[in-house]
C-alpha positions in Angstrom: 99.9 135.2 105.6 103.3 136.8 106.3 106.2 136.3 103.9 109.6 138.0 103.5 109.5 139.9 100.2 111.2 143.2 99.2 113.6 142.7 102.2 110.7 143.1 104.6 107.7 141.1 106.0 104.4 141.7 104.2 101.0 140.2 104.2 100.0 138.4 101.0 96.8 136.6 100.0 96.9 133.0 98.9 94.0 131.5 96.9 93.1 127.9 97.8 91.4 125.4 95.6 87.8 124.7 96.4 88.4 120.9 96.1 91.1 121.1 98.8 88.9 123.1 101.1 86.0 120.6 100.5 88.3 117.8 101.4 89.4 119.4 104.6 85.8 120.1 105.7 84.7 116.6 104.8 87.4 114.5 106.3 89.3 116.7 108.8 86.5 118.7 110.5 86.6 116.4 113.6 90.4 116.6 114.0 92.4 119.2 115.8 93.7 121.9 113.5 97.4 122.8 113.7 99.3 125.7 112.4 99.8 125.5 108.6 103.4 125.2 107.3 105.0 126.5 104.1 107.0 123.7 102.4 109.3 123.9 99.3 109.2 120.9 97.0 111.5 121.3 94.0 111.1 124.8 92.7 107.5 125.3 94.0 106.1 126.2 97.4 103.2 124.5 99.0 101.0 125.2 102.0 100.5 122.1 104.2 97.6 121.9 106.7 98.5 119.5 109.5 95.8 118.0 111.7 96.0 116.1 115.0 93.9 113.1 115.9 93.8 110.9 119.0 93.3 107.1 118.4 93.2 104.4 121.1 95.4 101.5 120.1 94.4 97.9 120.5 95.1 96.4 123.9 94.6 92.7 123.5 96.2 89.7 125.3 99.1 88.2 123.4 97.3 84.9 123.3 94.4 86.4 121.4 96.3 88.6 119.0 96.4 88.2 115.3 99.6 89.6 113.8 100.9 90.4 110.4 104.6 89.5 110.1 106.3 91.4 107.2 109.6 90.6 105.5 110.7 93.5 103.2 113.0 92.2 100.5 114.7 93.2 97.3 113.2 90.7 94.8 109.8 90.7 96.4 108.6 94.1 97.8 107.0 92.4 100.8 106.2 88.9 102.0 103.4 88.8 104.6 102.4 86.0 106.9 99.3 86.3 109.2 99.8 84.4 112.4 98.3 83.5 115.8 100.2 83.0 119.0 99.9 79.2 118.8 101.7 79.2 115.5 98.7 78.9 113.3 99.2 80.5 109.8 96.0 82.2 108.7 97.4 83.5 105.4 100.4 84.0 103.2 100.7 86.9 100.8 103.4 88.2 98.3 103.5 91.8 97.2 105.4 91.7 93.9 105.6 95.0 92.1 107.4 93.6 89.0 106.7 96.5 86.7 107.9 99.2 89.1 110.9 97.1 90.1 111.9 96.8 86.4 111.7 100.6 86.0 113.8 101.1 89.1 116.5 98.6 87.9 116.5 100.2 84.5 117.1 103.6 86.1 119.9 102.2 88.3 121.6 100.7 85.3 121.5 104.0 83.5 123.2 105.6 86.6 125.9 102.9 86.5 126.5 103.4 82.8 126.8 107.1 83.2 129.3 106.7 86.0 131.4 104.3 83.9 131.8 107.1 81.4 133.0 109.5 84.0 129.7 111.3 84.8 129.6 110.8 88.6 127.1 113.5 89.2 123.7 112.5 87.8 121.1 114.4 89.8 118.3 113.9 87.3 118.8 110.2 87.1 119.0 109.9 90.9 115.8 112.0 91.3 114.0 109.7 88.9 115.2 106.6 90.8 114.2 108.1 94.1 110.8 108.9 92.7 110.2 105.3 91.5 111.5 104.1 94.8 109.0 106.3 96.7 106.2 104.9 94.4 107.2 101.3 95.3 107.2 102.2 99.0 103.8 103.8 98.9 102.2 100.8 97.1 104.0 98.3 99.3 102.7 100.0 102.5 99.2 100.1 101.1 99.4 96.4 100.4 100.5 95.6 103.9 97.8 97.7 105.6 95.1 96.2 103.3 96.2 92.7 104.4 96.1 93.7 108.0 92.6 95.1 107.6 91.4 92.0 105.8 92.4 89.8 108.7 91.5 92.3 111.4 95.0 92.2 112.7 96.1 93.7 116.0 99.8 94.1 115.4 102.1 94.6 112.4 105.6 93.2 113.0 108.7 94.4 111.1 112.4 93.8 111.4 114.4 96.4 113.3 116.6 98.2 110.7 119.9 99.7 111.7 119.6 103.3 110.3 122.9 104.6 111.8 126.1 105.0 109.9 127.0 105.2 106.2 125.5 102.5 104.0 128.3 100.8 102.1 126.6 98.6 99.5 125.4 98.6 96.0 123.0 101.2 94.7 120.3 98.5 94.6 120.7 97.7 98.3 120.9 101.4 99.2 117.6 102.1 97.5 116.1 99.1 99.2 117.2 100.3 102.6 115.7 103.7 101.9 112.5 102.1 100.7 112.3 99.8 103.7 112.5 102.7 106.1 109.9 104.6 104.2 107.5 101.6 104.1 107.8 101.2 107.9 107.1 104.9 108.4 104.0 104.9 106.2 102.6 101.7 107.6 103.1 103.0 111.2 101.1 106.1 110.4 98.3 104.2 108.7 98.2 101.4 111.3 97.9 103.9 114.2 95.0 105.6 112.6 93.3 102.2 112.4 94.1 101.4 116.0 96.7 98.8 115.2 100.1 98.6 116.9 103.4 98.3 115.1 106.3 96.3 116.7 109.9 95.5 115.7 112.0 92.5 116.4 115.7 91.6 116.1 116.6 91.1 112.4 119.6 88.9 112.9 119.4 85.5 111.1 115.7 85.8 110.2 116.5 84.9 106.6 119.5 82.7 107.3 117.8 80.3 109.7 115.2 77.8 108.4 111.7 78.2 110.0 111.6 74.5 110.9 114.7 74.7 113.1 116.9 72.6 110.8 119.7 75.3 110.8 121.2 77.7 108.3 119.8 77.7 104.8 121.7 77.6 101.4 120.8 80.4 99.0 121.7 81.3 95.4 124.5 79.2 93.8 125.3 77.6 97.2 121.8 75.9 97.1 121.9 75.3 93.4 119.5 78.1 92.4 119.7 81.0 90.0 117.7 83.2 92.3 117.8 84.3 95.9 114.1 83.9 96.4 114.5 80.1 97.0 116.6 78.4 99.6 117.5 74.9 100.6 117.2 73.7 104.2 119.7 71.3 105.8 117.2 68.5 105.6 117.0 69.0 101.8 113.7 70.9 101.7 113.3 73.7 99.2 111.3 76.7 100.3 110.7 80.4 99.7 113.4 82.2 101.7 111.3 85.4 102.3 108.3 83.3 103.5 110.5 81.4 105.9 111.9 84.7 107.2 108.3 86.1 107.8 107.5 83.0 109.9 110.6 83.7 112.0 109.7 87.4 112.4 106.2 86.6 113.7 107.5 83.8 115.9 110.1 86.1 117.6 107.4 88.6 118.4 105.2 86.0 120.1 108.1 84.5 121.9 109.1 87.9 123.3 105.6 88.8 124.4 104.8 85.4 125.9 107.9 85.3 128.0 107.2 88.9 129.2 103.8 87.8 130.4 105.2 85.0 132.6 106.4 85.2 136.1 110.1 84.5 136.8 109.6 80.9 138.0 107.5 79.9 135.0 110.0 81.7 132.7 112.9 79.7 134.1 111.1 76.4 133.9 110.1 76.9 130.3 113.5 78.2 129.4 115.0 75.0 130.8 112.7 73.0 128.5 113.2 75.2 125.5 116.7 76.7 125.7 116.5 78.2 122.2 114.1 80.9 123.4 116.8 82.4 125.7 118.7 83.9 122.8 116.3 85.9 120.6 118.7 86.1 117.6 118.4 82.3 117.0 114.7 81.8 117.6 112.7 80.4 114.7 109.1 79.4 114.0 109.9 75.9 115.4 110.9 77.5 118.7 107.4 79.1 119.0 105.8 75.7 118.4 108.0 74.1 121.1 107.3 76.9 123.5 103.6 76.6 123.1 103.8 72.8 123.7 105.7 73.3 126.9 103.5 76.1 128.0 100.4 73.9 127.6 102.1 71.1 129.5 103.1 73.5 132.2 99.6 75.0 132.7 97.8 71.6 132.4 
């Protein structure tokens, strides 16, 4: 290996662990080897061995797909709903990492307390918070992929997150945004290796609109709750807000894909019967149910 030492380039020998080489021979022998890269993490240097692998992603009709709709939240790490194109809910799962979240909030509170005393530069505390946040992201991504494998899902659907511009919010929300982006990146890599596709939908009003089409929900003190996990619909129903949002996320994916598969005449006819599907940011789970009913009536 060539490295710049003594103001010149010299060849130096690096000893690798036998366990690392055994791992490469066992799990990466069938993959294409790429040039190793030297990476610095903290004060230490590491040699990374990248490998390239070709995987064929699932190509299944939208009417036969099983999807995993994921809502990434603050109180709950991830709320997952497994859906079919006709609106059938195959499973509901909550990924709650309470222990890790408590550690993260304790670290954030220490940062706030230090800043209140004039210590605005707290690199060690921020490094610890980011480390805990990374651990939560890794465990959340593993939970989502495990659920997708359990139901033999074809697509994992997320909300499209706006990553541009400066994030002006509380420290808790900033860490949540960083975690959400990392979770989506990890899940995308794992899902593609398993042949699953990853899709994104418009995130507007997924949590604000009730899945049953009754309108905007009331959260927190406006709905008479001490937590933002629950919400109250306009018809008086009390429901889990993140679960309702996951229904809307999955429904918007199916509405988009079903309308894309139709010809123009069929699309205009169904749009006249279900006008809510023309504006994607207001579509809910009830819109998908109505769309399927009209689609069945149209094809009958």
